[in-house]
LONUBA-770246 format. One record per residue: residue number from 1; residue in one letter; chain; z, y, x of N, C-alpha, C, O in turn. Coordinates in steps of 0.2 Angstrom, whole numbers, plus 5000, padded with zeros to 4 digits. Layout:
! residues N
+-----+--------+--------+------+------+------+------+------+------+------+------+------+------+------+------+
| num | residu | chaine |   nz |   ny |   nx |  caz |  cay |  cax |   cz |   cy |   cx |   oz |   oy |   ox |
+-----+--------+--------+------+------+------+------+------+------+------+------+------+------+------+------+
| NUM |      A |      A |    Z |    Y |    X |    Z |    Y |    X |    Z |    Y |    X |    Z |    Y |    X |
...
+-----+--------+--------+------+------+------+------+------+------+------+------+------+------+------+------+
END
This chain:
! residues 182
+-----+--------+--------+------+------+------+------+------+------+------+------+------+------+------+------+
| num | residu | chaine |   nz |   ny |   nx |  caz |  cay |  cax |   cz |   cy |   cx |   oz |   oy |   ox |
+-----+--------+--------+------+------+------+------+------+------+------+------+------+------+------+------+
|   1 |      M |      A | 5701 | 5529 | 5479 | 5696 | 5524 | 5482 | 5698 | 5524 | 5489 | 5700 | 5530 | 5492 |
|   2 |      L |      A | 5699 | 5518 | 5492 | 5702 | 5517 | 5499 | 5698 | 5521 | 5504 | 5701 | 5524 | 5509 |
|   3 |      W |      A | 5691 | 5521 | 5504 | 5687 | 5523 | 5509 | 5688 | 5531 | 5509 | 5688 | 5534 | 5514 |
|   4 |      N |      A | 5688 | 5534 | 5504 | 5689 | 5541 | 5503 | 5696 | 5544 | 5506 | 5696 | 5549 | 5509 |
|   5 |      H |      A | 5702 | 5539 | 5505 | 5708 | 5540 | 5508 | 5707 | 5539 | 5515 | 5710 | 5543 | 5519 |
|   6 |      T |      A | 5704 | 5534 | 5518 | 5703 | 5533 | 5525 | 5700 | 5539 | 5528 | 5701 | 5542 | 5533 |
|   7 |      L |      A | 5695 | 5542 | 5525 | 5692 | 5549 | 5528 | 5696 | 5554 | 5527 | 5696 | 5559 | 5532 |
|   8 |      A |      A | 5701 | 5555 | 5522 | 5706 | 5560 | 5522 | 5711 | 5560 | 5527 | 5714 | 5565 | 5529 |
|   9 |      I |      A | 5712 | 5554 | 5530 | 5718 | 5554 | 5535 | 5715 | 5552 | 5542 | 5719 | 5552 | 5547 |
|  10 |      T |      A | 5709 | 5551 | 5543 | 5706 | 5550 | 5549 | 5700 | 5555 | 5550 | 5697 | 5557 | 5546 |
|  11 |      S |      A | 5698 | 5555 | 5557 | 5692 | 5559 | 5558 | 5687 | 5555 | 5562 | 5689 | 5550 | 5565 |
|  12 |      N |      A | 5680 | 5557 | 5561 | 5675 | 5553 | 5564 | 5675 | 5546 | 5563 | 5674 | 5542 | 5567 |
|  13 |      N |      A | 5677 | 5544 | 5556 | 5677 | 5537 | 5555 | 5670 | 5534 | 5552 | 5669 | 5533 | 5546 |
|  14 |      D |      A | 5666 | 5531 | 5557 | 5659 | 5529 | 5554 | 5659 | 5523 | 5550 | 5655 | 5522 | 5546 |
|  15 |      V |      A | 5665 | 5519 | 5551 | 5666 | 5513 | 5547 | 5667 | 5515 | 5540 | 5664 | 5512 | 5535 |
|  16 |      A |      A | 5671 | 5520 | 5539 | 5673 | 5522 | 5532 | 5666 | 5524 | 5529 | 5664 | 5522 | 5523 |
|  17 |      H |      A | 5663 | 5529 | 5533 | 5656 | 5532 | 5530 | 5652 | 5526 | 5528 | 5649 | 5525 | 5523 |
|  18 |      Y |      A | 5651 | 5521 | 5532 | 5646 | 5516 | 5532 | 5648 | 5512 | 5525 | 5644 | 5510 | 5521 |
|  19 |      N |      A | 5655 | 5511 | 5524 | 5657 | 5507 | 5518 | 5656 | 5511 | 5512 | 5654 | 5509 | 5507 |
|  20 |      L |      A | 5657 | 5517 | 5512 | 5656 | 5522 | 5507 | 5648 | 5522 | 5505 | 5646 | 5521 | 5499 |
|  21 |      G |      A | 5644 | 5522 | 5510 | 5637 | 5522 | 5509 | 5634 | 5515 | 5505 | 5630 | 5515 | 5501 |
|  22 |      H |      A | 5638 | 5510 | 5508 | 5636 | 5504 | 5504 | 5638 | 5503 | 5497 | 5635 | 5500 | 5493 |
|  23 |      L |      A | 5645 | 5506 | 5496 | 5647 | 5507 | 5489 | 5643 | 5511 | 5485 | 5641 | 5509 | 5479 |
|  24 |      F |      A | 5641 | 5516 | 5487 | 5637 | 5521 | 5483 | 5630 | 5517 | 5482 | 5627 | 5518 | 5476 |
|  25 |      L |      A | 5627 | 5514 | 5486 | 5621 | 5510 | 5486 | 5622 | 5505 | 5480 | 5617 | 5504 | 5476 |
|  26 |      Q |      A | 5627 | 5501 | 5480 | 5629 | 5496 | 5475 | 5629 | 5500 | 5468 | 5627 | 5496 | 5463 |
|  27 |      R |      A | 5632 | 5506 | 5467 | 5632 | 5509 | 5462 | 5626 | 5513 | 5459 | 5626 | 5516 | 5454 |
|  28 |      G |      A | 5621 | 5513 | 5464 | 5615 | 5516 | 5462 | 5615 | 5524 | 5463 | 5610 | 5528 | 5462 |
|  29 |      D |      A | 5620 | 5526 | 5466 | 5620 | 5533 | 5469 | 5617 | 5534 | 5476 | 5620 | 5534 | 5481 |
|  30 |      L |      A | 5610 | 5534 | 5476 | 5606 | 5533 | 5481 | 5607 | 5540 | 5486 | 5607 | 5539 | 5492 |
|  31 |      D |      A | 5608 | 5546 | 5483 | 5609 | 5551 | 5487 | 5615 | 5551 | 5491 | 5615 | 5553 | 5497 |
|  32 |      S |      A | 5621 | 5550 | 5488 | 5627 | 5549 | 5491 | 5627 | 5543 | 5496 | 5629 | 5544 | 5502 |
|  33 |      A |      A | 5624 | 5538 | 5495 | 5623 | 5532 | 5500 | 5619 | 5535 | 5506 | 5621 | 5534 | 5512 |
|  34 |      I |      A | 5614 | 5539 | 5505 | 5611 | 5542 | 5511 | 5615 | 5546 | 5515 | 5614 | 5546 | 5521 |
|  35 |      Y |      A | 5619 | 5550 | 5511 | 5623 | 5555 | 5515 | 5628 | 5551 | 5520 | 5628 | 5553 | 5526 |
|  36 |      H |      A | 5632 | 5546 | 5517 | 5636 | 5543 | 5521 | 5633 | 5538 | 5526 | 5636 | 5538 | 5531 |
|  37 |      F |      A | 5627 | 5535 | 5525 | 5624 | 5532 | 5531 | 5622 | 5536 | 5536 | 5623 | 5534 | 5542 |
|  38 |      E |      A | 5619 | 5542 | 5534 | 5617 | 5547 | 5539 | 5623 | 5549 | 5543 | 5623 | 5550 | 5549 |
|  39 |      T |      A | 5629 | 5550 | 5540 | 5635 | 5553 | 5544 | 5637 | 5547 | 5548 | 5639 | 5548 | 5554 |
|  40 |      A |      A | 5637 | 5541 | 5546 | 5639 | 5536 | 5550 | 5635 | 5535 | 5556 | 5637 | 5534 | 5562 |
|  41 |      L |      A | 5628 | 5536 | 5555 | 5624 | 5535 | 5561 | 5625 | 5541 | 5566 | 5625 | 5540 | 5572 |
|  42 |      Q |      A | 5626 | 5548 | 5564 | 5627 | 5553 | 5568 | 5634 | 5551 | 5572 | 5634 | 5553 | 5578 |
|  43 |      M |      A | 5639 | 5548 | 5569 | 5645 | 5547 | 5573 | 5644 | 5541 | 5578 | 5646 | 5542 | 5584 |
|  44 |      R |      A | 5640 | 5536 | 5576 | 5639 | 5531 | 5581 | 5634 | 5533 | 5586 | 5634 | 5530 | 5592 |
|  45 |      S |      A | 5630 | 5538 | 5585 | 5625 | 5540 | 5591 | 5629 | 5543 | 5597 | 5627 | 5543 | 5602 |
|  46 |      R |      A | 5635 | 5546 | 5595 | 5639 | 5549 | 5601 | 5643 | 5543 | 5605 | 5646 | 5545 | 5611 |
|  47 |      N |      A | 5642 | 5537 | 5603 | 5645 | 5532 | 5607 | 5640 | 5527 | 5610 | 5636 | 5525 | 5606 |
|  48 |      S |      A | 5640 | 5526 | 5616 | 5634 | 5522 | 5619 | 5637 | 5515 | 5620 | 5633 | 5512 | 5624 |
|  49 |      A |      A | 5642 | 5513 | 5618 | 5645 | 5506 | 5619 | 5640 | 5502 | 5616 | 5637 | 5503 | 5611 |
|  50 |      A |      A | 5638 | 5496 | 5619 | 5633 | 5491 | 5617 | 5635 | 5488 | 5610 | 5631 | 5487 | 5606 |
|  51 |      H |      A | 5641 | 5487 | 5609 | 5643 | 5484 | 5602 | 5642 | 5488 | 5596 | 5641 | 5486 | 5591 |
|  52 |      Y |      A | 5641 | 5495 | 5598 | 5638 | 5499 | 5592 | 5632 | 5499 | 5591 | 5630 | 5501 | 5585 |
|  53 |      N |      A | 5627 | 5495 | 5595 | 5620 | 5494 | 5593 | 5620 | 5490 | 5587 | 5615 | 5491 | 5583 |
|  54 |      A |      A | 5623 | 5484 | 5586 | 5623 | 5480 | 5581 | 5625 | 5483 | 5574 | 5621 | 5482 | 5569 |
|  55 |      G |      A | 5630 | 5487 | 5574 | 5632 | 5490 | 5569 | 5627 | 5496 | 5567 | 5626 | 5497 | 5561 |
|  56 |      G |      A | 5624 | 5500 | 5572 | 5620 | 5505 | 5570 | 5614 | 5502 | 5568 | 5610 | 5505 | 5563 |
|  57 |      A |      A | 5612 | 5496 | 5570 | 5605 | 5493 | 5567 | 5606 | 5492 | 5560 | 5602 | 5493 | 5556 |
|  58 |      L |      A | 5612 | 5489 | 5558 | 5614 | 5488 | 5551 | 5614 | 5494 | 5547 | 5611 | 5494 | 5541 |
|  59 |      I |      A | 5616 | 5500 | 5550 | 5616 | 5506 | 5546 | 5609 | 5509 | 5545 | 5608 | 5512 | 5540 |
|  60 |      E |      A | 5605 | 5508 | 5550 | 5598 | 5511 | 5550 | 5594 | 5507 | 5545 | 5591 | 5510 | 5541 |
|  61 |      N |      A | 5595 | 5500 | 5545 | 5592 | 5496 | 5541 | 5594 | 5497 | 5533 | 5589 | 5498 | 5529 |
|  62 |      N |      A | 5600 | 5499 | 5532 | 5602 | 5500 | 5525 | 5599 | 5507 | 5523 | 5597 | 5508 | 5517 |
|  63 |      L |      A | 5600 | 5512 | 5527 | 5598 | 5519 | 5526 | 5591 | 5518 | 5524 | 5588 | 5521 | 5519 |
|  64 |      A |      A | 5587 | 5515 | 5529 | 5579 | 5514 | 5527 | 5578 | 5511 | 5520 | 5573 | 5513 | 5517 |
|  65 |      S |      A | 5582 | 5506 | 5518 | 5581 | 5503 | 5512 | 5582 | 5508 | 5506 | 5579 | 5507 | 5501 |
|  66 |      V |      A | 5587 | 5512 | 5507 | 5589 | 5517 | 5502 | 5583 | 5522 | 5502 | 5580 | 5524 | 5496 |
|  67 |      L |      A | 5581 | 5525 | 5507 | 5575 | 5529 | 5508 | 5570 | 5526 | 5504 | 5567 | 5530 | 5501 |
|  68 |      A |      A | 5568 | 5520 | 5506 | 5562 | 5517 | 5502 | 5562 | 5516 | 5495 | 5557 | 5517 | 5491 |
|  69 |      Q |      A | 5569 | 5515 | 5492 | 5570 | 5515 | 5485 | 5568 | 5522 | 5483 | 5566 | 5523 | 5477 |
|  70 |      K |      A | 5570 | 5527 | 5486 | 5569 | 5534 | 5484 | 5562 | 5537 | 5485 | 5560 | 5543 | 5483 |
|  71 |      G |      A | 5557 | 5532 | 5487 | 5550 | 5534 | 5489 | 5549 | 5538 | 5495 | 5544 | 5540 | 5497 |
|  72 |      R |      A | 5554 | 5538 | 5499 | 5553 | 5542 | 5506 | 5551 | 5537 | 5511 | 5555 | 5535 | 5516 |
|  73 |      L |      A | 5545 | 5534 | 5511 | 5543 | 5529 | 5514 | 5542 | 5531 | 5522 | 5544 | 5527 | 5526 |
|  74 |      N |      A | 5540 | 5536 | 5524 | 5539 | 5538 | 5531 | 5546 | 5538 | 5534 | 5547 | 5536 | 5540 |
|  75 |      E |      A | 5550 | 5541 | 5531 | 5558 | 5541 | 5534 | 5560 | 5534 | 5534 | 5563 | 5532 | 5540 |
|  76 |      A |      A | 5559 | 5530 | 5530 | 5561 | 5523 | 5529 | 5558 | 5519 | 5536 | 5562 | 5516 | 5539 |
|  77 |      V |      A | 5552 | 5520 | 5536 | 5549 | 5516 | 5542 | 5552 | 5518 | 5548 | 5553 | 5514 | 5553 |
|  78 |      D |      A | 5553 | 5525 | 5549 | 5557 | 5527 | 5556 | 5562 | 5524 | 5557 | 5563 | 5521 | 5562 |
|  79 |      H |      A | 5567 | 5523 | 5552 | 5573 | 5520 | 5552 | 5573 | 5513 | 5553 | 5577 | 5509 | 5556 |
|  80 |      Y |      A | 5568 | 5510 | 5550 | 5567 | 5502 | 5551 | 5565 | 5501 | 5559 | 5568 | 5497 | 5563 |
|  81 |      H |      A | 5561 | 5506 | 5562 | 5560 | 5505 | 5569 | 5566 | 5507 | 5573 | 5567 | 5503 | 5578 |
|  82 |      N |      A | 5570 | 5511 | 5571 | 5577 | 5513 | 5575 | 5581 | 5506 | 5575 | 5584 | 5504 | 5580 |
|  83 |      A |      A | 5581 | 5503 | 5569 | 5585 | 5497 | 5569 | 5582 | 5492 | 5574 | 5586 | 5488 | 5577 |
|  84 |      M |      A | 5576 | 5491 | 5574 | 5573 | 5486 | 5578 | 5574 | 5488 | 5586 | 5575 | 5483 | 5590 |
|  85 |      N |      A | 5574 | 5494 | 5587 | 5575 | 5496 | 5594 | 5583 | 5494 | 5596 | 5584 | 5492 | 5601 |
|  86 |      L |      A | 5587 | 5496 | 5592 | 5594 | 5495 | 5593 | 5596 | 5487 | 5594 | 5600 | 5485 | 5598 |
|  87 |      R |      A | 5592 | 5483 | 5589 | 5594 | 5476 | 5590 | 5588 | 5472 | 5588 | 5587 | 5470 | 5582 |
|  88 |      P |      A | 5584 | 5471 | 5593 | 5577 | 5467 | 5592 | 5578 | 5460 | 5589 | 5573 | 5458 | 5585 |
|  89 |      G |      A | 5583 | 5457 | 5589 | 5584 | 5451 | 5586 | 5586 | 5451 | 5579 | 5588 | 5445 | 5577 |
|  90 |      Y |      A | 5587 | 5456 | 5576 | 5589 | 5457 | 5569 | 5583 | 5457 | 5565 | 5579 | 5462 | 5565 |
|  91 |      G |      A | 5582 | 5452 | 5561 | 5576 | 5451 | 5557 | 5575 | 5455 | 5550 | 5570 | 5457 | 5548 |
|  92 |      D |      A | 5581 | 5457 | 5548 | 5580 | 5461 | 5541 | 5575 | 5468 | 5542 | 5571 | 5468 | 5538 |
|  93 |      P |      A | 5576 | 5472 | 5547 | 5571 | 5477 | 5547 | 5564 | 5475 | 5547 | 5560 | 5478 | 5544 |
|  94 |      Y |      A | 5563 | 5470 | 5551 | 5555 | 5467 | 5551 | 5553 | 5465 | 5544 | 5548 | 5467 | 5542 |
|  95 |      L |      A | 5558 | 5461 | 5540 | 5556 | 5459 | 5534 | 5555 | 5465 | 5529 | 5550 | 5465 | 5525 |
|  96 |      N |      A | 5559 | 5470 | 5529 | 5559 | 5475 | 5525 | 5553 | 5480 | 5526 | 5550 | 5482 | 5522 |
|  97 |      L |      A | 5552 | 5481 | 5532 | 5546 | 5485 | 5534 | 5540 | 5481 | 5532 | 5535 | 5485 | 5530 |
|  98 |      G |      A | 5539 | 5474 | 5533 | 5534 | 5471 | 5530 | 5533 | 5472 | 5522 | 5528 | 5472 | 5520 |
|  99 |      N |      A | 5539 | 5472 | 5519 | 5538 | 5473 | 5512 | 5535 | 5480 | 5510 | 5531 | 5481 | 5505 |
| 100 |      I |      A | 5537 | 5485 | 5514 | 5534 | 5491 | 5513 | 5526 | 5492 | 5514 | 5522 | 5495 | 5510 |
| 101 |      L |      A | 5524 | 5489 | 5520 | 5517 | 5488 | 5522 | 5513 | 5484 | 5516 | 5508 | 5485 | 5514 |
| 102 |      F |      A | 5516 | 5479 | 5514 | 5513 | 5475 | 5509 | 5512 | 5479 | 5503 | 5507 | 5478 | 5499 |
| 103 |      Q |      A | 5517 | 5483 | 5501 | 5516 | 5487 | 5494 | 5510 | 5492 | 5495 | 5507 | 5493 | 5491 |
| 104 |      Q |      A | 5510 | 5494 | 5501 | 5504 | 5499 | 5503 | 5498 | 5496 | 5504 | 5493 | 5499 | 5506 |
| 105 |      G |      A | 5497 | 5489 | 5503 | 5491 | 5486 | 5504 | 5489 | 5484 | 5511 | 5483 | 5481 | 5513 |
| 106 |      Q |      A | 5494 | 5485 | 5516 | 5492 | 5483 | 5523 | 5495 | 5476 | 5524 | 5500 | 5475 | 5528 |
| 107 |      I |      A | 5491 | 5472 | 5521 | 5493 | 5464 | 5521 | 5494 | 5462 | 5528 | 5498 | 5458 | 5529 |
| 108 |      R |      A | 5489 | 5463 | 5532 | 5489 | 5460 | 5539 | 5495 | 5463 | 5543 | 5499 | 5459 | 5547 |
| 109 |      D |      A | 5496 | 5469 | 5543 | 5502 | 5472 | 5546 | 5508 | 5470 | 5543 | 5513 | 5470 | 5547 |
| 110 |      A |      A | 5509 | 5469 | 5537 | 5515 | 5466 | 5534 | 5516 | 5459 | 5536 | 5522 | 5457 | 5537 |
| 111 |      M |      A | 5511 | 5455 | 5536 | 5512 | 5448 | 5539 | 5514 | 5448 | 5546 | 5518 | 5444 | 5548 |
| 112 |      A |      A | 5512 | 5452 | 5550 | 5514 | 5453 | 5557 | 5522 | 5454 | 5558 | 5525 | 5451 | 5562 |
| 113 |      E |      A | 5524 | 5459 | 5554 | 5531 | 5461 | 5553 | 5535 | 5455 | 5550 | 5541 | 5454 | 5553 |
| 114 |      W |      A | 5533 | 5451 | 5546 | 5536 | 5445 | 5543 | 5536 | 5440 | 5548 | 5541 | 5436 | 5549 |
| 115 |      Q |      A | 5531 | 5439 | 5552 | 5531 | 5434 | 5557 | 5536 | 5435 | 5562 | 5540 | 5431 | 5564 |
| 116 |      K |      A | 5537 | 5442 | 5565 | 5542 | 5444 | 5569 | 5549 | 5443 | 5566 | 5554 | 5442 | 5570 |
| 117 |      A |      A | 5550 | 5443 | 5559 | 5556 | 5442 | 5556 | 5558 | 5435 | 5556 | 5563 | 5434 | 5558 |
| 118 |      H |      A | 5554 | 5431 | 5555 | 5555 | 5424 | 5555 | 5556 | 5421 | 5561 | 5558 | 5415 | 5562 |
| 119 |      T |      A | 5554 | 5424 | 5567 | 5555 | 5422 | 5574 | 5562 | 5423 | 5576 | 5565 | 5420 | 5580 |
| 120 |      T |      A | 5565 | 5429 | 5573 | 5571 | 5431 | 5574 | 5577 | 5426 | 5570 | 5582 | 5425 | 5572 |
| 121 |      E |      A | 5574 | 5424 | 5565 | 5579 | 5420 | 5560 | 5575 | 5413 | 5559 | 5573 | 5413 | 5553 |
| 122 |      T |      A | 5575 | 5409 | 5563 | 5570 | 5403 | 5562 | 5573 | 5399 | 5556 | 5570 | 5395 | 5553 |
| 123 |      K |      A | 5580 | 5399 | 5555 | 5583 | 5395 | 5550 | 5584 | 5398 | 5543 | 5588 | 5396 | 5539 |
| 124 |      D |      A | 5582 | 5405 | 5542 | 5583 | 5408 | 5537 | 5577 | 5407 | 5532 | 5571 | 5410 | 5533 |
| 125 |      A |      A | 5578 | 5404 | 5526 | 5572 | 5402 | 5521 | 5569 | 5408 | 5519 | 5563 | 5408 | 5518 |
| 126 |      R |      A | 5573 | 5413 | 5518 | 5570 | 5419 | 5514 | 5564 | 5422 | 5518 | 5559 | 5424 | 5516 |
| 127 |      F |      A | 5564 | 5422 | 5525 | 5559 | 5425 | 5529 | 5553 | 5421 | 5528 | 5548 | 5424 | 5528 |
| 128 |      H |      A | 5554 | 5414 | 5529 | 5548 | 5409 | 5528 | 5545 | 5410 | 5521 | 5539 | 5409 | 5520 |
| 129 |      T |      A | 5549 | 5411 | 5516 | 5547 | 5411 | 5509 | 5543 | 5417 | 5508 | 5537 | 5417 | 5505 |
| 130 |      V |      A | 5545 | 5423 | 5511 | 5541 | 5429 | 5510 | 5534 | 5429 | 5514 | 5529 | 5431 | 5511 |
| 131 |      L |      A | 5535 | 5426 | 5520 | 5528 | 5425 | 5524 | 5523 | 5420 | 5519 | 5517 | 5422 | 5519 |
| 132 |      A |      A | 5526 | 5415 | 5517 | 5522 | 5410 | 5513 | 5519 | 5414 | 5506 | 5513 | 5413 | 5504 |
| 133 |      D |      A | 5523 | 5419 | 5503 | 5521 | 5423 | 5498 | 5514 | 5427 | 5500 | 5509 | 5427 | 5497 |
| 134 |      A |      A | 5515 | 5430 | 5506 | 5510 | 5434 | 5508 | 5504 | 5430 | 5510 | 5498 | 5432 | 5508 |
| 135 |      F |      A | 5505 | 5425 | 5513 | 5499 | 5420 | 5514 | 5495 | 5417 | 5508 | 5489 | 5416 | 5508 |
| 136 |      L |      A | 5500 | 5416 | 5503 | 5496 | 5414 | 5496 | 5493 | 5420 | 5493 | 5487 | 5419 | 5491 |
| 137 |      R |      A | 5495 | 5427 | 5493 | 5491 | 5432 | 5490 | 5485 | 5434 | 5495 | 5481 | 5437 | 5492 |
| 138 |      A |      A | 5486 | 5432 | 5501 | 5479 | 5433 | 5506 | 5475 | 5427 | 5505 | 5469 | 5427 | 5508 |
| 139 |      G |      A | 5476 | 5423 | 5501 | 5472 | 5417 | 5500 | 5472 | 5411 | 5505 | 5468 | 5407 | 5505 |
| 140 |      L |      A | 5477 | 5412 | 5509 | 5478 | 5406 | 5514 | 5483 | 5401 | 5512 | 5489 | 5400 | 5515 |
| 141 |      Q |      A | 5480 | 5397 | 5508 | 5485 | 5392 | 5504 | 5488 | 5387 | 5509 | 5494 | 5386 | 5509 |
| 142 |      K |      A | 5484 | 5385 | 5514 | 5487 | 5380 | 5518 | 5492 | 5383 | 5522 | 5498 | 5380 | 5523 |
| 143 |      H |      A | 5492 | 5389 | 5525 | 5497 | 5392 | 5529 | 5503 | 5393 | 5524 | 5509 | 5393 | 5527 |
| 144 |      A |      A | 5502 | 5395 | 5518 | 5508 | 5396 | 5513 | 5511 | 5390 | 5512 | 5517 | 5390 | 5512 |
| 145 |      I |      A | 5508 | 5384 | 5511 | 5511 | 5378 | 5510 | 5515 | 5377 | 5516 | 5521 | 5375 | 5515 |
| 146 |      A |      A | 5512 | 5377 | 5522 | 5517 | 5375 | 5528 | 5522 | 5379 | 5528 | 5528 | 5377 | 5530 |
| 147 |      E |      A | 5522 | 5386 | 5527 | 5529 | 5389 | 5527 | 5534 | 5388 | 5521 | 5540 | 5389 | 5522 |
| 148 |      Y |      A | 5531 | 5386 | 5515 | 5536 | 5384 | 5510 | 5538 | 5378 | 5512 | 5544 | 5376 | 5510 |
| 149 |      E |      A | 5535 | 5373 | 5515 | 5538 | 5366 | 5517 | 5543 | 5367 | 5522 | 5548 | 5364 | 5522 |
| 150 |      Y |      A | 5542 | 5372 | 5526 | 5547 | 5373 | 5531 | 5553 | 5376 | 5529 | 5559 | 5373 | 5530 |
| 151 |      A |      A | 5553 | 5381 | 5524 | 5558 | 5384 | 5521 | 5562 | 5379 | 5516 | 5568 | 5379 | 5516 |
| 152 |      A |      A | 5558 | 5375 | 5513 | 5561 | 5370 | 5508 | 5566 | 5365 | 5512 | 5571 | 5363 | 5509 |
| 153 |      G |      A | 5564 | 5364 | 5519 | 5568 | 5359 | 5522 | 5575 | 5362 | 5524 | 5580 | 5357 | 5525 |
| 154 |      F |      A | 5577 | 5368 | 5523 | 5584 | 5370 | 5524 | 5587 | 5375 | 5519 | 5592 | 5377 | 5519 |
| 155 |      A |      A | 5583 | 5376 | 5514 | 5585 | 5381 | 5509 | 5589 | 5379 | 5504 | 5588 | 5373 | 5502 |
| 156 |      R |      A | 5595 | 5382 | 5502 | 5598 | 5380 | 5497 | 5595 | 5383 | 5490 | 5597 | 5380 | 5484 |
| 157 |      D |      A | 5592 | 5388 | 5490 | 5588 | 5391 | 5485 | 5582 | 5386 | 5483 | 5578 | 5384 | 5488 |
| 158 |      P |      A | 5581 | 5385 | 5477 | 5576 | 5381 | 5475 | 5569 | 5384 | 5475 | 5563 | 5381 | 5473 |
| 159 |      L |      A | 5569 | 5391 | 5476 | 5563 | 5395 | 5476 | 5557 | 5392 | 5481 | 5552 | 5390 | 5478 |
| 160 |      P |      A | 5558 | 5391 | 5487 | 5553 | 5388 | 5492 | 5551 | 5382 | 5489 | 5545 | 5381 | 5489 |
| 161 |      R |      A | 5555 | 5377 | 5486 | 5553 | 5370 | 5484 | 5548 | 5372 | 5478 | 5542 | 5369 | 5477 |
| 162 |      N |      A | 5551 | 5376 | 5473 | 5546 | 5378 | 5467 | 5539 | 5381 | 5470 | 5534 | 5378 | 5468 |
| 163 |      N |      A | 5539 | 5385 | 5474 | 5533 | 5389 | 5476 | 5528 | 5383 | 5480 | 5522 | 5383 | 5480 |
| 164 |      L |      A | 5532 | 5379 | 5484 | 5528 | 5374 | 5486 | 5524 | 5369 | 5482 | 5519 | 5367 | 5483 |
| 165 |      A |      A | 5528 | 5368 | 5477 | 5524 | 5363 | 5472 | 5519 | 5367 | 5468 | 5514 | 5364 | 5467 |
| 166 |      W |      A | 5519 | 5373 | 5466 | 5514 | 5377 | 5463 | 5508 | 5378 | 5468 | 5502 | 5378 | 5466 |
| 167 |      S |      A | 5510 | 5380 | 5474 | 5505 | 5381 | 5479 | 5501 | 5374 | 5480 | 5495 | 5375 | 5481 |
| 168 |      S |      A | 5504 | 5369 | 5481 | 5501 | 5362 | 5482 | 5496 | 5361 | 5476 | 5490 | 5359 | 5477 |
| 169 |      R |      A | 5499 | 5362 | 5470 | 5495 | 5361 | 5464 | 5489 | 5365 | 5464 | 5484 | 5362 | 5464 |
| 170 |      R |      A | 5489 | 5372 | 5465 | 5483 | 5376 | 5466 | 5479 | 5374 | 5471 | 5473 | 5374 | 5470 |
| 171 |      L |      A | 5481 | 5371 | 5477 | 5476 | 5369 | 5482 | 5473 | 5363 | 5480 | 5467 | 5362 | 5481 |
| 172 |      L |      A | 5476 | 5359 | 5476 | 5473 | 5353 | 5474 | 5467 | 5354 | 5469 | 5461 | 5352 | 5469 |
| 173 |      M |      A | 5469 | 5359 | 5464 | 5464 | 5361 | 5459 | 5458 | 5364 | 5462 | 5453 | 5363 | 5459 |
| 174 |      L |      A | 5459 | 5368 | 5467 | 5454 | 5371 | 5471 | 5449 | 5366 | 5474 | 5443 | 5367 | 5473 |
| 175 |      Q |      A | 5452 | 5362 | 5477 | 5448 | 5356 | 5480 | 5445 | 5352 | 5475 | 5439 | 5350 | 5476 |
| 176 |      F |      A | 5448 | 5350 | 5469 | 5445 | 5347 | 5464 | 5439 | 5350 | 5461 | 5434 | 5347 | 5460 |
| 177 |      E |      A | 5440 | 5357 | 5460 | 5434 | 5361 | 5458 | 5428 | 5361 | 5462 | 5422 | 5361 | 5460 |
| 178 |      M |      A | 5430 | 5361 | 5469 | 5425 | 5361 | 5474 | 5420 | 5354 | 5474 | 5414 | 5354 | 5475 |
| 179 |      V |      A | 5424 | 5348 | 5473 | 5422 | 5342 | 5473 | 5417 | 5341 | 5467 | 5412 | 5338 | 5467 |
| 180 |      T |      A | 5419 | 5344 | 5460 | 5416 | 5343 | 5454 | 5410 | 5347 | 5454 | 5405 | 5346 | 5450 |
| 181 |      E |      A | 5410 | 5353 | 5458 | 5404 | 5357 | 5458 | 5398 | 5354 | 5462 | 5393 | 5355 | 5460 |
| 182 |      Q |      A | 5399 | 5350 | 5467 | 5395 | 5347 | 5471 | 5391 | 5342 | 5468 | 5386 | 5339 | 5471 |
+-----+--------+--------+------+------+------+------+------+------+------+------+------+------+------+------+
END
């Protein structure tokens, strides 16, 4: 394996540890992924150069995602916050933290994180789609439709358009029911 060889012939190679962490994550070996991500973070923390913040935020986000998969939610939340502090304009930690909060039933807090996420990535349809899904679950159909419409305008993925169609149909059905009840 290339990255193992790289570690054998170099020292303090955070890039090799990060790549091994990502490889183990893809293979489903979460404990090994955590080890390599944590090692990469320890190495990066010794260097204060600004360009390390972007990579550090990526590692923090990936480590948090693995910890969340392992059910270690408090640790995951801490690492998402670390990623946000290192690179405030990086939307993935906000999106992922919102997902955890949503799963815990903290819908308003989740939506606040998702809104932060989509302000960092205004042209990323997945942020708008997730926010629209949350609005829909919270019973805010008009807000959901607005987000789906926005996402559908630039998404390659058909999901926002599909959700827009179903949400619009649902809203029309609710309006029809209200009219027929009167």
